[in-house]
C-alpha positions in Angstrom: -1.8 39.3 6.9 -3.2 37.2 4.2 -1.2 34.3 5.2 -2.5 34.5 9.1 -6.3 35.2 7.5 -5.7 31.8 5.3 -4.4 29.5 8.6 -7.1 31.1 10.9 -9.8 29.9 8.0 -8.4 26.8 7.7 -8.6 26.3 11.8 -12.1 27.2 11.7 -13.0 24.5 9.1 -11.4 22.0 11.2 -12.9 23.0 14.4 -16.4 23.0 12.5 -15.8 19.5 11.2 -14.6 18.3 14.4 -18.1 19.4 15.8 -20.1 17.9 13.1 -18.4 14.5 13.7 -19.0 14.7 17.6 -22.9 15.6 17.0 -23.3 12.9 14.7 -21.4 10.6 16.6 -23.6 11.3 19.8 -27.1 10.9 17.8 -26.0 7.7 16.4 -25.4 6.7 20.2 -28.7 8.1 21.1 -30.5 6.3 18.5 -28.7 2.7 19.4 -31.3 0.9 21.5 -28.5 -1.3 23.1 -27.4 1.9 24.5 -30.4 3.6 25.5 -32.8 1.1 26.8 -33.3 -0.8 29.9 -34.4 -4.4 30.3 -37.9 -2.9 31.2 -38.2 -1.4 28.1 -36.7 -4.0 25.8 -39.4 -6.4 27.7 -41.9 -3.9 27.2 -41.3 -3.6 23.3 -41.4 -7.0 23.0 -44.6 -7.5 24.6 -46.5 -4.8 22.5 -44.9 -6.3 19.4 -46.3 -9.7 20.0 -50.1 -8.6 21.5 -49.4 -9.3 24.9 -50.1 -5.8 26.5 -52.1 -6.2 29.4 -55.5 -5.4 27.6 -54.8 -8.6 25.3 -54.3 -10.6 28.6 -57.7 -9.6 29.8 -59.7 -10.7 26.8 -62.0 -14.2 27.2 -59.7 -15.3 30.0 -62.5 -16.7 32.3 -65.3 -19.1 32.1 -68.0 -20.1 34.5 -68.4 -23.1 36.1 -71.7 -24.0 34.0 -69.7 -23.6 30.8 -67.4 -26.3 32.0 -69.7 -28.7 33.7 -70.5 -31.6 31.0 -67.8 -30.5 28.5 -64.7 -31.3 31.0 -63.1 -33.3 28.0 -63.1 -30.0 25.8 -60.2 -28.6 28.2 -57.2 -29.7 29.7 -57.8 -28.9 33.1 -55.4 -28.1 35.5 -55.8 -28.0 39.3 -53.1 -25.9 41.4 -54.6 -26.6 44.8 -52.5 -28.8 46.7 -52.5 -32.7 46.6 -54.4 -33.1 49.8 -57.2 -30.6 48.6 -57.1 -32.0 45.0 -58.0 -35.6 46.4 -60.9 -34.2 48.7 -62.7 -33.7 45.5 -61.9 -32.4 41.5 -63.5 -31.7 38.8 -63.4 -35.1 36.5 -60.5 -35.1 34.4 -58.2 -32.5 36.2 -54.4 -32.6 36.6 -53.2 -31.8 39.7 -50.0 -29.4 38.8 -47.9 -27.1 41.2 -48.3 -23.3 40.5 -44.5 -23.6 39.5 -45.1 -26.4 36.7 -48.1 -24.9 34.7 -45.9 -23.5 31.6 -44.2 -27.1 31.6 -47.6 -29.1 32.1 -49.4 -27.2 28.9 -46.9 -28.9 26.6 -49.3 -32.0 27.2 -52.3 -30.2 26.2 -54.3 -30.8 23.2 -57.3 -28.7 23.8 -57.3 -25.0 25.8 -56.0 -25.0 29.1 -58.3 -24.7 32.2 -56.8 -23.6 35.5 -59.0 -24.1 38.7 -58.0 -23.3 42.3 -59.9 -22.5 45.7 -61.7 -19.4 44.6 -60.5 -18.3 41.1 -58.0 -15.8 42.3 -54.8 -17.9 42.5 -55.5 -19.4 39.2 -55.4 -15.9 37.6 -51.3 -15.8 38.3 -51.0 -19.2 36.5 -53.1 -18.1 33.4 -50.8 -15.2 33.0 -48.1 -17.4 33.0 -49.6 -19.6 30.3 -50.8 -16.2 28.0 -47.2 -14.9 28.2 -45.8 -18.3 27.3 -47.7 -18.9 23.9 -50.8 -20.4 25.3 -53.3 -17.8 24.3 -56.3 -19.9 25.1 -55.7 -20.5 28.8 -58.4 -19.6 31.0 -59.7 -19.3 34.8 -62.7 -21.0 35.9 -64.8 -18.3 37.3 -64.7 -19.0 41.4 -62.3 -21.8 41.6 -63.8 -25.0 43.1 -66.0 -22.7 45.3 -68.4 -22.3 42.4 -68.4 -26.0 41.4 -69.6 -26.9 44.7 -70.7 -26.0 48.1 -68.3 -28.5 49.7 -65.6 -26.2 48.9 -67.1 -23.0 49.3 -64.5 -19.9 50.3 -66.6 -17.4 49.0 -69.5 -17.1 51.1 -67.4 -16.6 54.2 -65.0 -14.0 52.6 -68.0 -11.6 51.5 -68.1 -8.8 53.9 -68.9 -5.0 54.4 -66.1 -3.7 56.4 -65.7 -0.5 54.0 -69.2 0.3 54.6 -69.2 3.5 57.0 -65.5 3.0 57.1 -63.6 6.5 57.0 -61.2 5.2 54.5 -64.0 4.7 52.0 -64.5 7.9 50.3 -67.0 9.4 47.8 -64.4 12.0 46.5 -62.9 12.0 43.1 -59.8 9.6 42.7 -56.2 11.1 43.0 -54.9 11.8 39.8 -51.6 9.6 39.1 -48.2 11.5 38.1 -45.6 9.9 35.9 -42.8 7.8 37.3 -40.1 6.0 36.5 -40.0 2.0 35.1 -39.0 -0.7 37.8 -35.8 -2.2 37.1 -35.5 -5.7 36.1 -32.6 -7.3 37.0 -31.4 -10.0 34.8 -28.6 -11.4 32.4 -31.0 -11.9 29.6 -30.8 -9.2 26.9 -33.3 -10.2 24.7 -37.1 -9.7 25.0 -38.0 -13.2 25.1 -35.3 -14.5 27.1 -36.0 -11.7 29.7 -39.9 -12.7 29.6 -39.4 -16.2 30.1 -37.4 -15.6 33.2 -39.6 -13.0 34.3 -42.6 -15.3 34.2 -40.7 -18.4 36.3 -39.8 -16.0 38.8 -43.3 -14.9 39.0 -44.5 -18.3 39.5 -42.1 -19.4 42.0 -43.4 -16.5 44.2 -46.8 -17.6 44.2 -49.9 -15.8 44.6 -49.3 -12.3 46.0 -52.3 -11.0 47.8 -53.5 -8.7 50.8 -56.7 -8.6 52.7 -58.9 -5.8 52.6 -58.7 -5.0 56.2 -55.2 -4.3 55.8 -55.3 -1.9 53.1 -58.3 0.0 54.6 -56.4 0.4 57.9 -53.4 2.0 56.3 -53.9 2.5 52.6 -50.9 5.1 52.7 -48.6 1.7 52.8 -49.7 1.1 49.3 -49.9 2.4 45.8 -53.8 1.8 45.3 -55.5 1.2 41.8 -59.1 1.1 41.8 -59.5 -1.3 38.5 -63.1 0.1 37.7 -64.9 2.2 35.3 -65.2 5.8 36.2 -69.1 5.3 36.8 -68.7 2.7 39.3 -66.4 5.0 41.2 -69.0 7.5 41.3 -71.6 5.0 42.1 -70.0 3.1 45.0 -66.6 5.2 45.9 -63.4 4.0 46.5 -60.7 3.3 49.1 -59.1 6.8 50.1 -56.0 7.7 48.1 -56.9 5.1 45.4 -56.1 6.0 41.7 -58.3 4.9 38.9 -56.0 3.8 36.0 -58.3 1.6 33.7 -57.4 0.5 31.0 -53.5 -0.2 31.9 -51.6 -0.3 28.8 -47.5 -0.2 28.1 -48.5 1.1 24.4 -49.9 3.8 25.9 -47.4 4.9 28.9 -50.0 3.9 31.7 -47.6 1.7 33.5 -45.7 4.7 34.2 -48.5 6.0 36.2 -47.6 3.4 38.8 -45.0 4.3 41.3 -42.1 1.6 41.0 -41.2 2.4 44.6 -44.4 1.6 46.4 -46.2 -1.9 46.6 -48.8 -1.5 43.8 -52.4 -3.1 45.3 -54.8 -3.7 42.4 -58.6 -4.1 43.3 -61.6 -5.3 41.4 -64.9 -6.4 41.9 -64.0 -10.4 42.9 -60.0 -10.6 43.0 -60.0 -12.4 39.7 -59.2 -9.5 37.3 -57.1 -8.2 39.7 -55.2 -11.3 40.2 -54.3 -11.3 36.5 -53.3 -7.8 36.7 -50.9 -8.4 39.8 -49.3 -11.1 38.0 -48.6 -9.2 34.8 -47.0 -6.8 36.9 -45.0 -8.6 39.0 -43.5 -9.7 35.8 -42.5 -6.5 34.7 -40.6 -5.8 37.8 -43.2 -4.2 40.1 -44.0 -5.0 43.8 -47.5 -5.8 43.4 -50.5 -7.5 45.1 -54.1 -8.1 44.7 -56.7 -7.5 47.0 -58.4 -10.7 48.0 -62.1 -10.8 46.9 -62.3 -7.5 46.0 -65.2 -5.3 46.8 -67.3 -8.4 47.9 -64.8 -8.4 50.6 -65.8 -4.6 51.6 -69.1 -3.5 50.1 -70.8 -6.9 49.2 -74.6 -5.7 50.3 -74.2 -2.3 48.3 -73.0 -4.3 45.2 -75.7 -4.3 42.0 -73.7 -6.7 40.2 -70.4 -8.5 40.1 -71.6 -10.2 43.5 -70.8 -13.9 44.4 -73.8 -15.9 44.4 -74.5 -19.4 45.6 -72.1 -22.4 44.5 -73.4 -24.7 41.8 -74.1 -28.8 42.6 -72.1 -30.2 40.6 -70.7 -34.0 41.2 -66.6 -34.3 42.0 -64.1 -37.2 41.8 -62.1 -38.0 44.8 -58.8 -39.3 45.0 -55.6 -39.0 43.2 
């Protein structure tokens, strides 16, 4: 009996050792970021570690035409409109640059980059690409060439009141977002910098991603809508039916997990300029995202107490190449 007890005790010790080793190995695997982390997580970690969370992107990113006029030489101006539009009239000293080439072109800049488009919306995509590529002082010219001169004004005709009295514009509380999974980023790159570079290139190649207000108001359930306003503004004006209010939106705080990666994310703001920046950033993260063109100015223009389109400046411009 004593011999049997001794053998049994040795057996139990060996079993316990194996259990401890197994648990230890499993823990090591769990702590290994190369095993657990998705490409989204790797990219997110890189962005937050390098001060490129969304809130960092939305800090001093826009400048009024009045601040540019007379100071053109203080900026490396990229005009991303078509060649025909550029030659019809552009800010003195501007370079006509395709959206896909803005990052490469920025290497020639010795002063801060300023991006100009038609309305100040498409430029947001380009500026996000520049900010994420190390050009921390890149900016959008507010209102685009529409704000520079009435000769190129596309804003006046875009303001509207189609949400006023519309059944899909409501004054109830915004919806409470659930917590969703992250989008999938498909890439052969493995480190954050390389994933970011690929995603920025793809975002620029896709071009500006926008949707008109009439389409969203007609079928808001086709989209995951985020109203990027302060809570007081939602209380004052109302919102699109079913919209969420996620503001701020930061990776470090887990805010991006409040967006459903299975849906088209539509962001709207006052003018479509901030929402263009957000849409570009979300696209880089792997979301299917769109910016509501012209923002609230295209839906409740007359009701707005601030953030409204005003008349163009009367600044001169250069024609030709």
